[in-house]
N, C-alpha and C positions, 0 to 999 in steps of 0.2 A: 700253864703251866708255867710257873713262872717260872722263870731269869732274873740276869740282877739288874734289867730297870728295872722291873715289875715286881713290888713285894708280899706277898697276900695282905688282905684288912682285915678278915675278916673272918665264923666261920663262912659264914650266910656263900661272899661269894668265892671260894672253896669249893661249899657245895654245888656252888651256876655251872663254873668252873666243866667240875665233874658232868653232870645231867651233860652240856650242852659237844664235848669230849665222846658222851655215855650214844646221844642221840646221833651226832654223825658217824659214831662205826654202825649205829641199825640200822640210817638208810644205806649207807655203803655194802651194807651186810643183806638188805632184806635189793638195789635193783644187784648184786652178785648173783642171788640165786635167782633173781629173775629174767636174768646175763641170753642164756642157754632158746629158753621159751621165749619172752613175751621181746623184746628188748634187739638184740639180733636179727627175729625175725620185723619187725619198728616199720612201719613208710618211711614216719616220723613220726617223734619227741621231742613235747611241746614241755616247757617245760619255767615255773616261775618263780626265783630265788634273789630275790633281793640281797645287794647286801657283797662284802667281800668272805663274808663268816661260813653266806650261804651258796656261796656260790660252790666255793672251797669243796663245800661234802659233796658234791653234786661233782663236778669237776675236778678238784683242786687230785694229787699223786703221784702229779710227775704217770710212765707205766701203770699204775693199776687204780689208777680215776675208774673214777665206777661210768663214768661220759669224757665225749672228747671231745673237747669245745670243737675241733677244728670238724669234726662228722653231718655231716648238708646232712641229717635228718631233726638233728636239736634243733629246737624253734621258740624262745620267747613267745609266750602267749601273747598272740594283739592280742587282750584288752584286756582292764583293770580286773584286780581279781581283791580282794579281803580275806581275812583269819583264814588259815588256813583248816582246815573244818573237812569231817564229813559228807558233809551241804557242800560247805565254797568247792570240795571236786569234784561232786556232784556234778552241781552249777557249770564249771569250763568244761567236762568231758560232753553233754548235753548240748553250749553255743559251739563247741571245737566240732560237733558231728553230724551237725548244720548245713545246711545247704544254703546260700542263703543269694541271690541273686542280685548278683553283677549293676549299679544303678543306670541308668541308658545314658546312653552319648546320643548328643544331638549329629541329624544325621548333616553330613559333610556339605559344602556350600558347592552350587555349580563352579563348574570353570564360564569362563566370560560369555563363550559362545551359548552354552549350551541354555543357559540364565536366557538370549540374547534369545530364544525360540521358542522359550516355555512363556516368555507374560506376552 
């Protein structure tokens, strides 16, 4: 959407802006359709939306936002992600579903009285 500060420079930029707006609308419609069946019943919701435009598609829009930042279930994906493709989404889902053992911590040192008895 053009405003007084920006003027449309080319037909290509107009098409790009139109396509970006359509993508945001499609994302919001998809999440709204999933809300009752999937989003509301999810224990955790992992997202990767780098940049203000991507974040606005998920969290922007005030009360009708698809997701709320204040929702404790919403988390960022805790590892680096690649381009948003079906293969990458599948890889991320598989990795998020894995249970990885926590690194084993060394045992705490014995108090001085017990250390003397062991020696």
